[in-house]
DOFIRO-618686 format. One line per field, with one value per residue (C-alpha): residue in one letter; x negated, y negated, z; residue number from 1. Coordinates in nm, 3 decimals, padded with zeros to 5 digits. Example, Ala and Ser with C-alpha at 12.3 -4.5 7.8 and 13.67 -1.06 7.14 Angstrom:
residues 2
r <- A, S
X <- -01.230, -01.367
Y <- 00.450, 00.106
Z <- 00.780, 00.714
k <- 1, 2
//
This chain:
residues 234
r <- X, X, X, X, X, X, X, X, X, X, X, X, X, X, X, X, X, X, X, X, X, X, X, X, X, X, X, X, X, X, X, X, X, X, X, X, X, X, X, X, X, X, X, X, X, X, X, X, X, X, X, X, X, X, X, X, X, X, X, X, X, X, X, X, X, X, X, X, X, X, X, X, X, X, X, X, X, X, X, X, X, X, X, X, X, X, X, X, X, X, X, X, X, X, X, X, X, X, X, X, X, X, X, X, X, X, X, X, X, X, X, X, X, X, X, X, X, X, X, X, X, X, X, X, X, X, X, X, X, X, X, X, X, X, X, X, X, X, X, X, X, X, X, X, X, X, X, X, X, X, X, X, X, X, X, X, X, X, X, X, X, X, X, X, X, X, X, X, X, X, X, X, X, X, X, X, X, X, X, X, X, X, X, X, X, X, X, X, X, X, X, X, X, X, X, X, X, X, X, X, X, X, X, X, X, X, X, X, X, X, X, X, X, X, X, X, X, X, X, X, X, X, X, X, X, X, X, X, X, X, X, X, X, X
X <- -00.624, -00.730, -00.938, -01.308, -01.404, -01.726, -01.877, -02.184, -02.188, -02.499, -02.316, -01.995, -02.113, -02.160, -01.824, -01.633, -01.787, -01.629, -01.273, -01.019, -00.875, -01.183, -01.367, -01.489, -01.553, -01.904, -02.179, -02.173, -01.818, -01.817, -02.106, -01.898, -01.625, -01.835, -01.923, -01.571, -01.350, -01.329, -01.320, -01.219, -01.378, -01.237, -01.311, -01.051, -01.094, -00.909, -00.566, -00.542, -00.255, -00.354, -00.009, 00.360, 00.646, 00.834, 00.557, 00.494, 00.215, 00.005, -00.330, -00.425, -00.586, -00.847, -00.979, -01.369, -01.449, -01.283, -00.929, -00.585, -00.234, 00.043, 00.375, 00.718, 01.050, 01.420, 01.595, 01.724, 01.364, 01.532, 01.317, 00.968, 00.650, 00.296, 00.009, -00.353, -00.561, -00.951, -01.176, -01.196, -00.841, -00.583, -00.301, 00.054, -00.053, 00.331, 00.436, 00.187, 00.453, 00.839, 01.130, 01.052, 00.672, 00.676, 00.472, 00.677, 00.564, 00.299, -00.048, -00.292, -00.663, -00.762, -01.112, -01.350, -01.211, -01.343, -01.070, -01.157, -00.888, -00.805, -00.546, -00.242, -00.321, -00.666, -00.606, -00.372, -00.617, -00.863, -00.602, -00.568, -00.925, -01.034, -00.828, -01.013, -00.876, -00.510, -00.511, -00.619, -00.336, -00.088, -00.180, -00.148, 00.198, 00.303, 00.197, 00.407, 00.705, 00.716, 00.694, 00.998, 01.177, 01.075, 01.222, 01.553, 01.613, 01.489, 01.740, 02.017, 01.978, 01.664, 01.601, 01.594, 01.209, 01.202, 01.402, 01.190, 00.872, 01.035, 01.113, 00.776, 00.571, 00.803, 00.689, 00.325, 00.014, -00.185, -00.515, -00.308, -00.385, -00.250, 00.106, 00.386, 00.745, 00.946, 01.304, 01.567, 01.601, 01.980, 01.980, 01.783, 01.985, 02.315, 02.120, 02.040, 02.378, 02.278, 02.351, 02.097, 02.016, 01.903, 01.738, 01.476, 01.466, 01.289, 01.081, 00.976, 00.866, 00.700, 00.500, 00.417, 00.278, 00.054, 00.213, 00.370, 00.365, 00.655, 00.785, 01.145, 01.063, 01.127, 00.788, 00.717, 00.323, 00.189, -00.072, -00.099, 00.030, -00.095, 00.110, 00.433, 00.340, 00.314, 00.640, 00.802, 00.623, 00.664
Y <- 01.683, 01.342, 01.141, 01.102, 00.723, 00.601, 00.355, 00.269, -00.088, -00.188, -00.160, -00.361, -00.654, -00.501, -00.330, -00.652, -00.837, -00.568, -00.594, -00.751, -00.969, -01.093, -01.190, -01.543, -01.596, -01.741, -01.540, -01.737, -01.690, -01.310, -01.291, -01.500, -01.241, -00.959, -01.071, -01.163, -00.889, -00.528, -00.312, 00.062, 00.310, 00.628, 00.927, 01.188, 01.503, 01.594, 01.648, 01.473, 01.249, 00.855, 00.725, 00.851, 00.709, 00.468, 00.469, 00.147, -00.096, -00.181, -00.244, -00.352, -00.065, -00.064, 00.227, 00.165, 00.486, 00.769, 00.779, 00.834, 00.936, 00.726, 00.874, 00.680, 00.861, 00.798, 00.946, 01.251, 01.314, 01.327, 01.017, 00.956, 00.778, 00.882, 00.711, 00.676, 00.400, 00.396, 00.224, -00.086, -00.124, -00.245, -00.008, -00.155, -00.526, -00.614, -00.446, -00.571, -00.830, -00.921, -00.782, -00.425, -00.379, -00.004, 00.189, 00.252, 00.607, 00.855, 00.816, 01.108, 01.156, 01.323, 01.363, 01.244, 00.892, 00.617, 00.378, 00.056, -00.077, -00.402, -00.453, -00.665, -00.951, -00.976, -00.998, -01.259, -01.458, -01.404, -01.525, -01.866, -01.890, -01.940, -02.086, -01.827, -01.546, -01.679, -01.769, -01.425, -01.280, -01.503, -01.491, -01.113, -01.113, -01.398, -01.186, -00.900, -01.122, -01.271, -00.943, -00.840, -01.160, -01.101, -00.734, -00.821, -01.040, -00.757, -00.516, -00.763, -00.866, -00.678, -00.394, -00.058, -00.060, -00.361, -00.195, 00.118, -00.094, -00.278, 00.051, 00.169, -00.168, -00.226, 00.085, 00.078, -00.137, -00.329, -00.128, 00.208, 00.484, 00.848, 00.708, 00.985, 00.920, 01.214, 01.234, 01.420, 01.255, 01.260, 01.098, 00.796, 00.736, 00.741, 00.480, 00.263, 00.310, 00.434, 00.727, 01.000, 00.918, 00.552, 00.665, 00.925, 00.687, 00.423, 00.693, 00.802, 00.443, 00.373, 00.708, 00.644, 00.308, 00.475, 00.345, 00.653, 01.044, 01.251, 01.613, 01.773, 01.834, 01.568, 01.397, 01.065, 00.988, 00.611, 00.572, 00.205, 00.014, -00.341, -00.276, -00.228, -00.545, -00.705, -00.577, -00.761, -01.099, -01.138
Z <- 01.652, 01.803, 01.562, 01.669, 01.762, 01.617, 01.866, 01.643, 01.569, 01.371, 01.051, 01.145, 00.991, 00.649, 00.676, 00.746, 00.433, 00.217, 00.367, 00.151, 00.441, 00.558, 00.203, 00.182, 00.571, 00.627, 00.809, 01.114, 01.156, 01.101, 01.353, 01.631, 01.541, 01.580, 01.905, 02.030, 01.887, 01.971, 01.664, 01.669, 01.403, 01.370, 01.161, 01.041, 00.885, 00.508, 00.617, 00.950, 01.002, 01.045, 01.099, 01.074, 00.893, 01.131, 01.386, 01.559, 01.382, 01.701, 01.504, 01.162, 00.981, 00.727, 00.529, 00.528, 00.390, 00.180, 00.047, 00.182, 00.064, 00.164, 00.123, 00.168, 00.103, 00.216, 00.491, 00.296, 00.113, -00.213, -00.327, -00.227, -00.366, -00.306, -00.376, -00.279, -00.125, -00.145, 00.058, 00.119, 00.159, 00.421, 00.521, 00.513, 00.585, 00.541, 00.837, 01.089, 01.197, 01.164, 01.293, 01.208, 01.249, 01.160, 00.885, 00.586, 00.527, 00.665, 00.600, 00.574, 00.514, 00.161, 00.242, 00.521, 00.607, 00.816, 00.975, 01.144, 01.342, 01.548, 01.800, 01.681, 01.935, 01.859, 01.492, 01.579, 01.748, 01.446, 01.215, 01.462, 01.464, 01.102, 00.835, 00.560, 00.782, 00.783, 00.403, 00.298, 00.487, 00.393, 00.023, 00.047, 00.243, 00.002, -00.325, -00.179, -00.098, -00.479, -00.660, -00.438, -00.574, -00.940, -00.887, -00.740, -01.056, -01.255, -01.096, -01.113, -01.501, -01.642, -01.866, -01.748, -01.793, -01.536, -01.292, -01.296, -01.263, -00.968, -00.753, -00.805, -00.748, -00.437, -00.297, -00.351, -00.268, -00.491, -00.586, -00.507, -00.772, -00.846, -00.779, -00.817, -00.791, -00.704, -00.780, -00.968, -01.302, -01.300, -00.943, -01.101, -01.419, -01.174, -00.968, -01.219, -01.381, -01.735, -01.954, -01.968, -02.325, -02.239, -01.939, -02.114, -02.415, -02.179, -02.041, -02.348, -02.437, -02.133, -02.179, -02.522, -02.411, -02.168, -01.848, -01.719, -01.770, -01.671, -01.766, -01.727, -01.333, -01.094, -01.108, -01.281, -01.267, -01.315, -01.526, -01.493, -01.203, -01.344, -01.650, -01.451, -01.271, -01.611, -01.695, -01.391, -01.461, -01.848
k <- 1, 2, 3, 4, 5, 6, 7, 8, 9, 10, 11, 12, 13, 14, 15, 16, 17, 18, 19, 20, 21, 22, 23, 24, 25, 26, 27, 28, 29, 30, 31, 32, 33, 34, 35, 36, 37, 38, 39, 40, 41, 42, 43, 44, 45, 46, 47, 48, 49, 50, 51, 52, 53, 54, 55, 56, 57, 58, 59, 60, 61, 62, 63, 64, 65, 66, 67, 68, 69, 70, 71, 72, 73, 74, 75, 76, 77, 78, 79, 80, 81, 82, 83, 84, 85, 86, 87, 88, 89, 90, 91, 92, 93, 94, 95, 96, 97, 98, 99, 100, 101, 102, 103, 104, 105, 106, 107, 108, 109, 110, 111, 112, 113, 114, 115, 116, 117, 118, 119, 120, 121, 122, 123, 124, 125, 126, 127, 128, 129, 130, 131, 132, 133, 134, 135, 136, 137, 138, 139, 140, 141, 142, 143, 144, 145, 146, 147, 148, 149, 150, 151, 152, 153, 154, 155, 156, 157, 158, 159, 160, 161, 162, 163, 164, 165, 166, 167, 168, 169, 170, 171, 172, 173, 174, 175, 176, 177, 178, 179, 180, 181, 182, 183, 184, 185, 186, 187, 188, 189, 190, 191, 192, 193, 194, 195, 196, 197, 198, 199, 200, 201, 202, 203, 204, 205, 206, 207, 208, 209, 210, 211, 212, 213, 214, 215, 216, 217, 218, 219, 220, 221, 222, 223, 224, 225, 226, 227, 228, 229, 230, 231, 232, 233, 234
//
């Protein structure tokens, strides 16, 4: 089912002021952007697909109402991470430019969702037209790159707790909630190169600290993404 486009424009200005990549821009500049840039407002019903995994990123997409579920999985499907993103959020900004500008996972509407999207070339012109636009975008991309550096160091020399934190942080966005990691426990402790005992001792410690929850199935639920990030940065 093709998403319905909402052509109304009276609330565009209010919507823009709430978006994370457009915060701090002057009212006059936003009014100019509204006049010069084509915005597409799309509506999705619960369960509708907003983007498929590996689909080319031809637009930057903002969640302006409702919530979506972003699911990232490896090729075999044995390892996956699901997360919820609630308005106002931007979807996979790291993947808009670069050598592989494709969505890292599928994005599905949880409830009735409003998406505002801007064509990549139009957004590139926005970035070059105002230093605040550019700073917001670069700050987001840089933050994600820096978390990757901390994570690589954690994988190389860090504790098991740090390595688990890196895996989850690297596959989720800031502000995401209801994060669920799905993988056979034996695959994870083999991947991390630790014993079953060490693996479950670490999970139990993280559960006691209120960071995660897990059971004997293949699910690990993240209760606090900020705490995982603090594990990497401490």
